[in-house]
Structures are given as C-alpha cells and as structure tokens.
FIBAMI-878335 format. One record per residue: residue in three letters; z, y, x of N, C-alpha, C in turn. Coordinates in steps of 0.05 Angstrom, whole numbers, plus 5000, padded with zeros to 4 digits. Layout:
residues N
AlaZYXZYXZYX ...
***
This chain:
residues 408
Met500049765017500050005000500050255018 Ile498150435012498050685028499850895015 Asp501451025031503351225022501851495023 Phe500651585001499251835000501152065000 Pro500652275016502152525013501852644985 Thr503952734973503752824945502153084943 Asp501853234964500453494962497753484975 Arg496553254979494253234997491753374985 Thr491653414958489353534946489753834941 Thr492153934945492654214938490854414953 Trp490554364979488954564995486154574985 Phe485054344976482254334967481954484941 Arg483854444923483754584897483954884901 Asp485354974921485755254926483555374944 Ala481855214957480055314977477755484965 Arg476455364946474255504931471655524947 Phe471755544973469355624988469355475015 Gly467155345022466955205047464255225059 Met463955165085461355175098460454885106 Phe458054825097456754575104454954635128 Ile454954465149453254515172451654275178 His448954305177447054095184445854165211 Trp446454005231445554065258445053805273 Gly442753775284442053535299439453565313 Leu438253335321435653355336433453475319 Tyr433553435292431553545274431453855276 Ser433753975285433754265288431754365308 Ile431154205328429254275349426454305337 Leu425754135319423054145307422854365286 Gly425054445274425154675256423754635230 Arg423554375221422254325195424054165176 Gly426654195180428454065162429453795172 Glu431553705160432953465169431553205163 Trp429553205146428152955139425552935155 Val425153095175422553105189421852835202 Met423652695213423052445226421952245205 Asn423152235182422352045161419752135148 Arg419652385140417352475124414752485141 Glu415052545166412652565184412252305199 Arg413852105193413551835206413351855236 Ile415252005248415352035277416451775288 Pro415151645307416151395319418851445332 Leu420651255329423351285339423451355369 Glu421951215385422051265414421151555420 Glu419151645406418251925410420452115400 Tyr421652055378423752235367426152245386 Lys426852025398429152015416428752185440 Glu426352255447425852425470426952705466 Leu427552775441428653045436431453075448 Val432752855455435452885467435353055493 Asp433053045506432753195531432553495526 Glu431953575502431853865495434353965481 Phe436053785472438453855457440653935476 Asp440754185485442654265505445054415493 Ala444954485467447254625453448054875469 Gly446055015480446655235498448255465485 Asp447955505459449355725445451455625426 Phe452155365429454055245411456855365417 Asp457955495397460655615400462055565373 Pro463555345371464855295345466955495338 Arg468055635358469955855351468556085336 Glu465956125344464456325329463756235301 Trp463155975298462755865272465255905255 Ala467555845266470055875252470556165244 Arg469956345262470456635256468656725233 Ile466156645234464256715213465256605186 Ala466056355186466956225162469456375150 Arg471356435167473756565158473056845147 Asp471356985161470657255152469157255125 Thr467857025120466356995094468256925071 Gly470656835078472556745057472756445055 Met471456295073471456005072474055895083 Arg474855665072477355535081476955275095 Tyr474455165095473954905108471054895115 Leu470454715134467654665143467154365143 Val464654285138463854005139461353995157 Leu461553855180459453835200458153555200 Thr455553545202454153295204454653155230 Ala456752995231457352845255455052645261 Lys453852535240451452365242449852395217 His447452495219445652505196443952255196 His441952245177440352005173438751925198 Glu438252115216436752055240438251875259 Gly440951865256442551685273443851815297 Phe443052065304444052205327446952295322 Cys448752225340451552285336452452525353 Leu453852705341454852935355457452875370 Trp458352625367460852555381460252325401 Asp462152255417461852055438462351775425 Ala460551695407460751445393460651215412 Arg462351015407462550785425460550575419 His459350575395457650355386454650425386 Thr453950635399451150715402450950905426 Asp448550905438448151095460446451335451 Phe445951355425444451575414446351805407 Thr447451935427449652125423449252385439 Ala450752585431450652845445451552825474 Thr453352635479454352605507452152505525 Arg450152385513447852275529445352445525 Ser445752685515443552875512443753085533 Ala441953285532442153505551444753655549 Ala445953655525448553785522450753655539 Gly450753395540452453245558455453265552 Arg456053315526458953335519459353265490 Asp461853215483462653145456462953395440 Leu460953455423460853705408462753695384 Leu463153455373465053425351467853495359 Ala468653405383471353465393471753765395 Glu469753915405470054205407470254335379 Tyr468754235361468754335333471554295321 Val472654055324475253995312477454175323 Val477454215349479454385362479154675352 Ala476754775351476255045342477155095314 Leu476654905296477554935268480554935266 Arg481854755280484754745279485955005289 Asp484855105311485855355322485555595302 Ala483455575285482955785266484355735239 Asp485955525238487355445213485355395190 Leu483155255197481255165177481254865175 Lys480654765151480654475147478154355159 Val478454105170476353975185474953765167 Gly472353805163470753605148468653485166 Val468153225164465953095178464152945159 Tyr461652975163459552835147458652595163 Tyr458352375149457352135161455252005143 Ser452751985153450651855138450951555140 Leu451251415118451351125118448751005127 Gly446551115116443851035125443351135153 Asp441550995167441051065195438250975204 Trp436451165206433651105213433350995241 Ser435351035258435050955286435850655290 Gln436950535270438050265273436050055261 Pro435049875277433249665267434449505244 Asp437049445245438249295224438349445197 Trp438449705199438349865174435649825161 Arg433549855176430849825165430449545153 Lys431549345166431249075156432949035131 Ala435449145132437249115109436149225083 Val435049465084434049585060431549465049 Thr430249285065427949145056428548855049 Gly431248795048432048545036432948325055 Asp433448385080434348185099437448175098 Pro438647965086441547955082443047945108 Asp442047805128443447785154443548055168 Ala441348205166441248475178443248655163 Ala443448625137445248785121448148735130 Val448848485134451648425143452148545171 Arg450248515189450648635216450848935215 Phe449149065199449149355198451649465185 Val452649325165455149415152457549385171 Glu457549165186459749135206459649365226 Trp457249435235456849655254457749915241 Thr457049955216457850205202460950225200 His462250015194465250015192466350095219 Ala465249985240466250045267465750335274 Met463450445266462850725272464650915257 Val465150855232466951025216469851015226 Asp470650775234473350745246473650915271 Asp471550905287471451065312471751365306 Leu470351445285470351735277473051825267 Val474451665252476951755240479451675257 Thr478951555280481151465297481651655321 Asn479551765332479651895358479652195358 Tyr479952325335479752615335482052745319 Gly484252605317486552715303486052745274 Arg487352935261487152965232484353055224 Ile483152895205480652965192481353005163 Asp480553235151481353295124479353205103 Val476853185110474753095091472852915105 Leu472352685092470252505101468052505080 Trp465652595089463452645070461152455076 Tyr460952235060458852045063456252145050 Asp454052025059451452075047449551835051 Leu447351825037445251625039446351335037 Pro447651265015448450985011446150824999 Gln443950954991441750814978440650584995 Gly439950374982438850144996440749904996 Leu443349954995445349744993447249814970 Thr448549614960450449654938453249704949 Ala455049794932457849834940459049574951 Asp458349354939459449094949458349034977 Gln455749094981454549045007455749225028 Trp456249475021457449665040460449585045 Arg461549425026464449375027465949645026 Ser465049805007466050085006469050105001 Val470049934984472949944978474549885004 Glu473649675018474949595043474649825064 Leu472249935065471750145085473650385081 Asn473850475056475550705050478450645052 Ala479250405046482050325050482750335080 Ser480950255097481350265125481550555135 Val479750725124479951005132482551125124 Arg483451065099486051175090488451065105 Ser488250825115490450725131490750885157 Arg488450995167488551165191489351455184 Gln488351545161488751825153489451835123 Pro492051795116492851775088492352035072 His492252255086491852515072488952585067 Ile487052425078484252505078483152505050 Leu481152675045479652685020476852555026 Ile475952385008473452245012471652294988 Asn469052344993467252404971466352144957 Asn464652174937463951954920461251824928 Arg460351864952457651784959457451514975 Ala459551354971459351074980459550894956 Tyr458751004933458650864907461450794897 Thr463450944906466150924894466951204886 Thr468851214867469651474855471051654876 Glu473051544889474651674910475751944900 Asp475752154917477252394911475552614898 Leu472952644907471552874897468652814891 Ala467652944870464852934863463253144878 Thr460753094883459153274900456353324889 Pro456153474866453553534856451953694877 Glu449353624879447753734900445653934889 Gln445554174900443654374892443954454863 Ser446354414851446854494824449854524820 Val450654684801453454724794453954554769 Lys455554344772456154174749459154104750 Ala460654234734463554204735464353914727 Ala466253804742467353544735469353574713 Lys470253344702472253354681474853484692 Pro476353614675478853734684480653544700 Gly481653644722483353484740481853344762 Arg479253334761477553194781476753404802 Leu477153334828476253514849473153504851 Trp471953734855469053734858468153984874 Glu465853954886464554174900461554164897 Ala460254384893457354394892456354454920 Cys454754274931453554324957450754444953 Val450354674965447954834960446854944986 Thr444254954988442955075012442855375009 Met442755515032442555805032439555885029 Asn437755715039434955765035433955605012 Ser431355545010430355424986431255134982 Val430554965001431354684997432454555023 Gly431754665046432454535071435354555079 Trp436454335089439254335099439254385129 Gly437554245144437354305172435754555177 Tyr435854655202434454905209431454885202 Asn430555085188427755095181426655375189 Ala425055375209424055625221421855745203 Tyr420955605183418555695168419155745139 Asp421655735130422355775102422956065097 Pro421356215081421856495075423656535051 Asp424356325036425756355011428756315014 Trp430156525019433056525022434456644998 Lys436656524990438156624968439356894976 Ser439457074957440557344961443657324960 Pro445057514971447957524969448857504939 Arg447357634921448057624893447857344882 Glu445757194889445456924880447756744890 Ile448556784915450756624927453356694914 Ala453856954909456357034896456456924868 Leu454256914854454156804827454756494827 Leu453656354847454256074850457256034854 Leu458456194871461256174876462856234850 Ala462056434835463456494810463156264790 Arg460856134788460455914770462155674778 Cys462355624804464155414814467055464807 Ala467855714812470655784805471155764776 Ser469255824759469555804730470255514721 Gly469155324736469755044730471954924748 Gln473355094763475555014781474454824803 Gly472054894813470854744834470354914858 Asn469254804879468654944904465654964908 Leu464855164924462155194933462155124963 Leu460554914970460154834998457354935005 Leu457255175018454755315024453755235051 Asn451255145052450155035076448955235095 Val449355185121448155335143446755135161 Gly444355195169442855025188442655175215 Pro444355125234444255265260441555215274 Glu440855405291438455385308438955155327 Pro436855055341437154835360439354875380 Ser439755125389441755185409444655175398 Gly444855175371447455175359448255445347 Arg446555645350447255905340446555925310 Ile448256045294447656085266445556305263 Pro443356255249441056435248441956715237 Glu440456915246441157185238441057235208 Arg439057115195438857145166441357035152 Ala442356805162444756695150447156875156 Arg447356975180449557145188449657395170 Thr447357515166447257755149448257705121 Arg447357485109448157425082451157345081 Leu452057205100454857125101456657375104 Ala455857565120457357815123457557965096 Glu455357975082455358115056457057965035 Ile456857705035458557545017461457585025 Gly462057585051464857625059465957885050 Asp464458105051465358365041465858355011 Trp464058224996464458204967466858034961 Phe467157804975469357624971472057754975 Ser472257914996474758045002475758234980 Leu473858344966474458534944474858394917 His474058144915474158014890475557734891 Gln476957684913478057414916480157354895 Glu481457544884483457484863482257364838 Ala479657404834478157294812477157014818 Leu477456924843476256674851478356464860 Leu480456554874482456374885484656314865 Asn485556064866487855974850487456034820 Thr484956004811484356044783484155774769 Asp484555784743484555544726481755494715 Gln481355244706478755184693478455354668 Asn476155484666475655674645475755534617 Pro477555624599477755484573475855604552 Leu474355814560472755954540469855854540 Ser468455924520465555864518464056044537 Trp461356004537459656174554459156444541 Tyr458656644558458156914549455557024561 Leu454357204547451857324556452157474582 Phe454457604586454757764610455057604635 Gly456057354634456357184657458857014656 Pro459556884679461756694680464456844678 Thr466556684671469256784671471056594685 Thr473256704696475456544708478056644696 Cys480156494699482756584688485056484705 Arg487156624704489756544716491956644699 Gly493456464687495656554669494456714646 Asn495456964644494557144622492257324630 Thr491057274653488957454663486257324661 Leu484357474651481657384648479857554666 Tyr478157424682476257574699473357524689 Cys471857734686469157724676467257804698 Phe465457624705463457674726460857774711 Leu460058014717457958144702455258084716 Arg454357834712451757754721449557924708 Asn449857954682448058134667449558394661 Tyr448558614672449958864670448659034648 Tyr450259114629449159254605449859554605 Gly450359664628451059954629453959994626 Thr454760194610457560284610459460114594 Ser458459914580460259744564459059454562 Phe460859264555460058994549462058874529 Val461258654516462858544494463658264501 Val466258204496467357934497467657844468 Gly466057664459466157574431468157364426 Gly469657394404471457184394474057164408 Leu474757344427477257334441479557384421 Thr481457204419483657224400486057374411 Asn486057414437488357554450488157854446 Arg490457994448490458284450490158354480 Val488458544486488058624514489958854520 Lys491658814540493659014548492559214567 Ser490659134585489459324603486859204614 Ala485059384623482459294635481959454660 Glu480659314679480259454705477759334719 Leu476059504729473959424747475059384775 Leu474459164788475659104813474559264836 Asp472059334836470859494857468559664847 Pro468959934849471360074858473560054837 Arg476060044845478360014827478260244806 Thr477760164781477460364760478660254734 Ser480360414722481460334696479360374674 Leu479260184656477260184635478560194607 Asp477060274588478060294560477160044545 Val478859964526478259724510478559794480 Ala476659714464476859734435476559454424 Gln478459374407478259104395477859144365 Arg475559034356474659074329473858804317 Gly475658684301475158424290474758224312 Pro472558074312472157864333471057984359 Gln470658244361469458364385471558514402 Thr471458454428472958614448470958764464 Ile470959034461468959204474470259354497 Val469159294521470159424545468359664552 Asn469559904554468060144558468960284584 Gly467260464594467960624617466860534644 Leu465060334643463760244668461660444677 Pro461060444704458860614714456260544700 Lys454460744698451960694685450260494700 Glu450360504727449060304744451060114755 Ala450259864759452059664769453159734796 Pro455759734800456959784826456959524843 Gly455059494861454859244877453259034863 Phe452958804877451058604866452358414846 Leu454958404843456258244822458958364816 Pro459058564797461558684790463458494775 Val466058544777468058374763469958554749 Val470558494723472458634707474858454702 Lys477258564705479758424701480958514675 Leu481658324657482958374632485658244632 Glu487758414628490458304624490958264594 Leu491658024587491957954559494857904552 Asp495457874526498157834517498857534517 Gly497157364526497557084528495356944543 Lys495456684546493256554559490656584544 Pro488456624558485856684544485256464524 Asp484556564500483756384478481656524461 His480056374448478056494431477156314409 Asp475956434389474756294367471956414363 Ile469956304375467356414375466056394347 Ser467156234329465956204303467056404283 Arg469056544290470456724271468556944261 Asp468456974235466857184221463857154226 Ile462956924235460056894239459056674220 Gly460656474215459856274196458856014206 Phe458955974232458155714243459955644267 Ala460255394272461955304294460455334321 Asp462055324343460855344369459955064376 Val457455004370456354734373455054694400 Phe455054904417453754874443455754954465 Pro458054814468460054904487459354874516 Asp457254714522456654644550454254804561 Leu453154984545450955144556451755304580 Pro450055344600450755504624451055794617 
***
C-alpha cells in the first residue's frame, strides 16, 4: 500500500498556469516534432543530428525566470519525445544528450534550476519510441517484441524517476499501438508511485490516474478531477518550427487561461525552444505581455472555484466565495449585462485600471455601468462583490429553461 501525502494535489489545483517545453533533435530541423516520422527520415540519418545538438544557449535558469515572470508555477519538459532521443543520461540507451555535442545531462540541470526557482518539476516521457526496433515490431503485431519493449520501457521510466530527486509530474504520451494490459500500465505507475508517492501522473498510459490532459482544446473535467489543457503557442507545432507564421496573440492566450480557470483547470502553454535551447523571441514577447496582464488580474485566476454559472455573451467567469469575476472577451462599450444573477451586487470594480463601477439591478438583469468606451487592454476583467455565493436562474422571466448549460 502506497502512503500518499494528503496534500499532494493542492499545488496543482492552485497553479493554474504551466509551461510545456518540447525540445529535442527535431528542433534542429525546425519543422516540428513529428518531422522524423512524417518525412520518413531513416533512423541512422536522423541520429547524425546528435553531432549538431550542442545546447549552446541552454539556460534552464532563464527558462525558470521567464516562466515565473509569466505567472507560471510549473514546467513540463520532454525528457524523451517520440524520436527516442533522451535529454538525460539514460542507462538503457546510448541515444542521449550526454552522447551528443552537448555532452551533458540536460535534464539534471533543468531539475536543479526549477527547484532553485521554487517551481514544480514536470517530465514528459513518450511511451512510443521510433528509435527502437522492438517498438516498430510491437505495434505491427509481434508479441515477443512487445514484451521486450515494455520491459525496456519500465526500466527507462524507473531510471527517470529514481535518479533526479523529487519529480512532481510524470507526463506520458503516445501509448497508441499497445493496450494498457500490454503496457502493464497499472504495474508501471505503482512502481513510479513507490519511488515518488507525491507524484502526479497523467492519463495517457490508458489509466485514469491523477489528471486529464485535453490537447489543443479547453474541456473541463468533472468537478473534483484535476485537468490541464495543453495548447501550442503557434498554430499546431509543439517542437520548434522556423516556418510557422501563425502565432496566438496575447489576447488569445489570456482567454485560454480564463477559460481554464473557469473550469478550475490549468493551462499548460507550450514553448518550442530553438535548437540551441533559447526560447524564441516571438515566444518571449508574448510571454512578457501575458505576464504583465497576469500580474494585474491574478486574483481572478488563482484559487478560484469551478464556475457554477451558465455561459454569458460577454465571456467566461470565475468565482471565489462571494466574488464573481467577469472576463470581457466581447467588449460592449460602457456597460454589459449579467443575466439571471439572483444575488445582490454590493460593489463592482474594473481590475485594470482600478476603477469603481456602477450597478443597476432590474428584475433578472444586472447591468454594470461606467466602463471606458474603448476596451482597456486585451482582456479586461470586472470584479463583482455579491451578498452570497454566485447563483443564477437564467430561465427567470423568460419562459424557458436553460437547456444548453455546456455551450462554450
């Protein structure tokens, strides 16, 4: 029986914001993390990239500083992506950073930097592995290869969670091709937890575990379930893509964060460092703008409860106790309406710039007045202090029930 710490999930519930980092040999080619597979690059040719992977600008303390300044509380780094290249000194393969031009254990440096910055340490491990012959045989139906590959996988994961001290999140990916029984997922995770009882494990080894991980979408889990939406900063690529012009604006990212907070979940926002390990300038610029916005609006995001209200035309809402926060995705000028709110509003305030607002409550309508004619910033937030926990009856005085509670 594993003795779980009673508070092991608290930090994650409170975090709200994290940084996902995809970095590996694929970064050198600059066409995303699936380049080896999609372009059918021969393994031996692909492995030659280790001679170019020098991590010359890799500075995990700078990563940690950027994350903290943005408002992030944890990071998750691809210790091994599908290509099979390991950023740590793995004992069961020679396809590692220690045997590349970098010549050192990059995961060890990352772990130390995050601990020094008081950030939680997450590691990503791809169960699938394009560099392993047994993987390729296993997914095409060779049962003996599957047994060998799964044994190797268990040894690799044990290596990862044994030799780097406290790991806070283990983030699996690419279980496709084998079943949970073939992976021996229950046994695998029990072994991990015997090493690290406090660890949080995602649901991508075909077991429920601690947290759900919707990808490229915001989909709240049922109340009480930990979840995070993992989303790219550019259009679709997770690894460094030198040719992708479609980057999310700071407003889009802030809105993703607000939507996650509305469902009491986290946003795990991805960064794909350049081959040298430097975070690209476009990402830095956006993260700085998000950090400025976050610092002024964090009370509407951190330690908030799952939103009990229906959807509104103006945008998402969060709440804490008797306080309701309204994110004005759609800005209607000097006023907006909260329909069906049954509470009495004691006060209203725009968070940035701090401005007291007027409220008129007329039947089922709560009308907030006194906002600037033009939106102040890319996602304004209004704080309403109520006489009780937020509650509403959207059907009142309209004549029909709220039959669409799950609309975005």
